[in-house]
C-alpha positions as CSV (number, residue, x, y, z in Angstrom):
1,M,131.7,80.4,94.4
2,K,132.6,82.4,97.6
3,E,130.2,83.2,100.3
4,K,129.2,86.9,100.8
5,R,129.3,88.1,104.6
6,I,126.3,90.1,105.6
7,T,127.8,93.3,107.5
8,C,124.7,95.3,108.1
9,W,121.7,93.2,109.4
10,L,119.4,96.5,109.3
11,D,120.1,96.7,105.6
12,Y,119.4,92.8,105.2
13,N,116.2,93.0,107.3
14,K,114.5,95.7,105.6
15,P,113.6,94.0,102.3
16,L,112.4,91.0,104.1
17,I,110.1,92.9,106.1
18,A,108.6,94.7,103.1
19,R,108.2,91.8,100.9
20,G,105.1,90.9,102.5
21,N,103.5,94.7,101.9
22,I,101.2,95.2,99.4
23,Q,99.8,98.8,98.6
24,L,96.3,99.4,97.1
25,W,95.0,102.4,95.6
26,F,91.3,103.1,95.5
27,S,89.6,105.9,93.5
28,Q,87.7,108.7,95.3
29,D,84.3,107.2,93.8
30,A,85.2,103.9,95.7
31,I,85.9,105.7,98.9
32,V,82.8,107.4,99.0
33,Q,80.7,104.3,98.5
34,W,82.8,102.0,100.8
35,H,80.5,102.7,103.8
36,N,76.8,101.6,103.4
37,T,74.4,104.5,104.0
38,Q,71.3,102.5,103.4
39,H,69.1,100.7,105.9
40,R,67.4,97.7,105.0
41,G,64.1,98.5,106.6
42,G,63.7,95.4,108.7
43,K,65.0,94.1,112.3
44,G,68.7,92.8,112.6
45,R,72.1,94.4,112.5
46,F,72.8,97.6,110.3
47,I,75.1,96.6,107.5
48,H,78.1,98.4,107.8
49,F,80.2,98.0,104.4
50,S,78.6,98.1,100.9
51,E,78.4,95.4,98.3
52,L,81.6,97.4,96.5
53,A,83.7,96.8,99.6
54,I,82.6,93.1,100.3
55,E,83.1,92.3,96.3
56,T,86.5,94.0,96.6
57,C,87.7,92.1,99.7
58,L,86.4,88.9,98.1
59,T,88.4,89.6,94.8
60,L,91.8,90.2,96.6
61,R,90.9,87.0,98.8
62,A,90.7,85.2,95.2
63,V,93.5,86.8,93.7
64,F,95.8,86.1,96.4
65,R,94.6,82.9,97.4
66,L,93.9,84.1,101.0
67,S,91.9,82.5,103.7
68,L,88.9,84.4,105.3
69,L,90.5,84.8,108.4
């Protein structure tokens, strides 16, 4: 089998860079509900993200076997 010589490294590298990219589409309802607007009423830090946002991130973590870091 004949070895193929790479002549344009820019064209060769583009797919390698793009292979780790993932594109997610969220509905308008999900975007509106992403940030938490409710106060807990007690002391402590304000909760910035909604339960929907946290569950979405944890689901993506489980599907793609990602770490929490």
